VEXDREN-2710 file (C-alpha; in Angstrom, 1 decimal):
% VEXDREN-2710
k/r/px/py/pz
1/MET/1.6/90.7/-14.0
2/ASP/-0.5/87.7/-13.7
3/VAL/1.1/84.3/-12.3
4/LEU/1.3/82.6/-15.8
5/THR/3.3/85.2/-17.6
6/ILE/5.5/85.3/-14.5
7/VAL/6.4/81.5/-14.9
8/ASP/6.9/82.2/-18.9
9/ASN/9.5/84.8/-18.0
10/LEU/11.1/83.1/-15.7
11/LEU/11.1/80.0/-18.0
12/SER/12.4/82.0/-20.5
13/VAL/15.6/83.5/-18.7
14/ASN/16.5/80.3/-17.1
15/ASN/16.9/77.9/-20.0
16/GLY/13.5/76.4/-19.6
17/ILE/13.8/75.3/-15.8
18/ILE/12.8/77.3/-13.0
19/ARG/13.5/76.8/-9.0
20/THR/11.5/77.2/-6.0
21/ALA/13.6/80.1/-5.1
22/ASP/13.1/81.7/-8.3
23/VAL/9.4/81.6/-8.2
24/VAL/9.1/82.6/-4.7
25/THR/11.5/85.7/-5.2
26/ALA/9.3/86.8/-8.3
27/GLY/6.1/86.9/-5.4
28/ILE/4.3/83.6/-6.5
29/SER/3.7/81.5/-3.2
30/ARG/4.8/77.7/-2.7
31/THR/1.0/77.2/-2.8
32/THR/0.7/78.4/-5.8
33/LEU/3.3/76.8/-7.5
34/SER/1.8/73.4/-6.2
35/THR/-1.4/74.2/-7.6
36/LEU/0.4/74.9/-11.1
37/VAL/2.0/71.4/-10.8
38/LYS/-1.3/69.8/-10.0
39/ASN/-3.3/71.5/-12.9
40/GLY/-0.5/70.1/-15.2
41/ILE/1.0/73.8/-16.4
42/LEU/4.4/72.8/-14.6
43/GLU/5.9/69.6/-14.2
44/ARG/8.6/68.8/-11.0
45/VAL/11.6/67.3/-12.6
46/ALA/13.6/67.2/-9.2
47/HIS/13.6/68.8/-5.8
48/GLY/12.9/72.5/-6.5
49/GLN/13.2/72.3/-10.0
50/TYR/10.1/72.6/-12.5
51/ILE/9.7/72.8/-16.2
52/ARG/7.0/72.8/-18.7
53/PRO/5.5/69.3/-19.3
54/ASP/5.8/69.2/-23.1
55/SER/9.6/70.4/-22.4
56/ILE/12.6/67.4/-22.9
57/VAL/14.5/67.1/-19.9
58/ASP/18.3/68.3/-20.2
59/GLU/19.4/65.8/-17.6
60/LEU/23.2/67.5/-17.5
61/TYR/21.9/70.9/-17.2
62/ILE/19.2/70.2/-14.2
63/LEU/21.8/68.3/-12.2
64/GLN/25.0/70.8/-12.3
65/GLN/22.0/73.4/-11.4
66/ARG/21.9/71.7/-8.0
67/SER/25.2/71.9/-6.9
68/ASN/28.3/74.0/-8.0
69/LYS/30.5/71.6/-7.1
70/ILE/29.6/69.2/-10.1
71/VAL/32.0/69.2/-12.6
72/TYR/31.3/66.7/-15.4
73/SER/34.2/64.4/-16.1
74/HIS/35.7/61.1/-17.5
75/GLU/33.0/59.2/-19.3
76/THR/30.7/62.2/-19.4
77/ALA/33.3/64.7/-20.4
78/LEU/34.7/62.7/-23.1
79/TYR/30.8/62.3/-24.7
80/LEU/30.4/66.2/-24.4
81/HIS/33.7/66.4/-26.1
82/ASP/32.7/64.2/-28.7
83/ILE/35.5/61.6/-28.3
84/ALA/33.5/58.7/-27.2
85/GLU/31.5/56.5/-29.4
86/ARG/28.6/55.5/-27.3
87/THR/26.4/57.9/-24.6
88/PRO/27.4/56.9/-21.2
89/PHE/24.8/54.9/-19.0
90/LEU/25.5/57.1/-15.9
91/HIS/26.6/60.8/-15.3
92/SER/30.4/61.1/-14.3
93/LEU/31.2/63.9/-12.2
94/THR/34.2/65.1/-10.0
95/ILE/33.6/67.1/-6.8
96/PRO/36.4/68.1/-4.3
97/SER/37.3/65.5/-1.7
98/SER/36.7/67.7/1.2
99/ASP/33.0/67.8/-0.1
100/LYS/30.2/65.2/-0.2
101/LEU/27.2/64.7/-2.6
102/SER/23.6/63.9/-1.1
103/PRO/22.4/60.6/-2.2
104/VAL/19.7/62.2/-4.0
105/LEU/22.2/63.8/-6.2
106/SER/24.7/61.3/-6.4
107/ASP/22.0/58.7/-7.5
108/GLY/22.6/57.4/-11.0
109/CYS/26.0/59.2/-11.1
110/LYS/29.6/57.7/-11.1
111/VAL/31.4/60.1/-8.5
112/TYR/35.1/60.9/-8.6
113/TYR/36.6/62.8/-5.9
114/VAL/39.7/65.0/-6.4
115/LYS/41.8/67.1/-4.2
116/PRO/40.3/70.5/-3.9
117/GLU/43.5/72.7/-5.2
118/LEU/43.1/70.2/-8.5
119/HIS/39.2/70.6/-8.5
120/GLY/39.3/73.5/-11.0
121/LEU/42.2/72.5/-12.9
122/GLY/41.1/72.5/-16.9
123/LEU/37.6/73.7/-16.2
124/CYS/35.8/74.9/-19.4
125/SER/32.3/75.4/-20.0
126/VAL/30.6/73.4/-23.1
127/MET/27.2/73.2/-24.6
128/SER/25.3/70.2/-23.7
129/LYS/23.5/68.1/-26.7
130/MET/20.6/69.8/-25.6
131/GLY/21.8/73.4/-25.9
132/ASN/22.3/74.4/-22.4
133/LYS/26.0/75.6/-21.0
134/VAL/27.4/73.1/-18.6
135/ILE/30.8/73.1/-16.8
136/THR/33.3/70.1/-17.5
137/TYR/37.0/69.4/-18.1
138/ASP/38.9/70.0/-21.3
139/ALA/39.5/67.3/-23.4
140/GLU/43.2/67.3/-22.2
141/ARG/42.6/67.1/-18.3
142/THR/39.6/64.4/-19.3
143/ILE/42.2/62.0/-21.1
144/CYS/44.3/62.5/-17.8
145/ASP/41.6/61.7/-15.8
146/ILE/40.4/58.5/-17.3
147/LEU/44.1/57.1/-17.2
148/ARG/44.2/57.8/-13.4
149/SER/40.8/56.0/-13.2
150/ARG/41.5/53.4/-15.6
151/ASN/40.6/50.8/-13.1
152/ARG/37.2/52.4/-13.1
153/ILE/37.0/52.7/-16.9
154/ASP/36.0/50.5/-19.6
155/SER/39.1/49.4/-21.5
156/GLN/37.1/50.1/-25.0
157/THR/36.1/53.6/-23.8
158/LEU/39.6/54.4/-22.8
159/SER/41.5/52.8/-26.2
160/THR/38.7/54.8/-28.1
161/ALA/39.0/58.1/-26.5
162/LEU/42.7/58.2/-26.8
163/THR/42.7/57.2/-30.6
164/LEU/39.9/59.8/-31.4
165/TYR/41.9/62.7/-29.4
166/ALA/45.0/61.7/-31.1
167/THR/43.5/62.7/-34.4
168/ARG/41.5/65.9/-33.3
169/LYS/42.9/69.2/-34.9
170/GLU/42.1/71.4/-32.0
171/ASN/44.2/69.3/-29.4
172/ASN/46.4/71.4/-27.0
173/TRP/49.5/69.4/-26.5
174/GLY/51.1/71.7/-24.2
175/ASN/48.1/71.3/-21.5
176/LEU/48.1/67.6/-22.0
177/ARG/51.4/67.6/-21.0
178/GLU/51.1/69.6/-18.1
179/TYR/48.4/67.8/-16.8
180/ALA/50.0/64.6/-17.2
181/GLU/52.8/65.7/-15.3
182/THR/50.4/67.2/-12.5
183/PHE/48.7/63.9/-12.0
184/ARG/51.7/61.7/-12.8
185/VAL/50.5/59.8/-15.5
186/THR/53.0/61.0/-18.4
187/LYS/54.8/57.7/-18.6
188/LEU/51.2/56.0/-18.9
189/LEU/50.3/58.3/-21.4
190/ARG/53.0/58.1/-23.3
191/GLN/52.9/54.2/-23.3
192/TYR/49.3/54.1/-24.5
193/LEU/50.1/56.5/-27.6
194/GLU/52.9/54.5/-28.8
195/VAL/50.6/51.3/-28.8
196/LEU/47.7/53.0/-30.4
197/THR/49.5/54.8/-33.0
198/GLY/52.2/52.5/-33.5
199/SER/54.7/55.5/-33.6
200/GLY/57.6/54.2/-31.5
201/LYS/58.5/56.3/-28.6
202/TRP/56.2/59.6/-28.1
203/TYR/57.6/63.0/-27.5
204/LEU/55.1/64.9/-25.5
205/PRO/55.3/68.7/-27.0
206/SER/55.9/71.2/-24.2
207/ALA/53.6/73.8/-22.6
208/GLY/52.4/76.5/-25.1
209/SER/53.1/74.1/-28.1
210/ASN/50.3/74.2/-30.6
211/LEU/51.6/71.4/-32.7
212/SER/48.9/68.9/-34.5
213/PHE/49.0/65.8/-34.2
214/HIS/49.8/65.2/-37.5
215/ALA/52.7/67.4/-37.2
216/THR/53.9/65.8/-33.9
217/LEU/53.8/62.6/-35.4
218/THR/56.0/64.0/-38.3
219/ALA/58.4/65.2/-35.6
220/LEU/58.7/61.8/-34.0
221/GLN/60.1/60.2/-37.0
222/ASP/63.2/62.4/-36.4
223/SER/65.0/60.0/-34.0
224/SER/66.5/63.4/-32.4
225/LEU/63.7/63.9/-30.9
226/ARG/62.7/60.3/-29.7
227/SER/63.8/61.0/-25.9
228/GLU/62.3/61.2/-22.7
END
């Protein structure tokens, strides 16, 4: 099998991106790889990562391929879950507080740190806008994250996210309550929801509840549920 065929196969099975390690494992030397770049057959987009010159770069996918500690969070997670009105200027990501990202990886990113035991809470995979699978936090964890980090979040971004989240049909209010308790933002979350919806005192459904926003809001009109 010739070099170009091997490269095409590698690109096909790796979402249009190949790494130096993949090429070497396939029997292509680093010297040949450099020649492919020099001749315009491949383009280097990051350290050890290559694409076809005519490909559109999926920055989220490429960055996450460089470290398994990276989880997209905060503003970037809002964007991935369609609970943001604008594309963030920087990639927001969370890593365990016991780790560090190299300056090469953190450049152009907004990095948050969390206790290692909380790093995996609420993980999920979604498709990037370019069609590649990336790892992020679910919408409920993200809402709690932006409340915890509200001093680093634009106020408009925060209020928009909460408003859009509250009107989604696929919310998991039980998980939201659990996460809010874990991150100690239950009272703050309730205060924001009360102000944004004008619904009076909020009651967060218990874990496992599948009440929709509208069902929850209706239930809140019953004074018997208006309690902490």
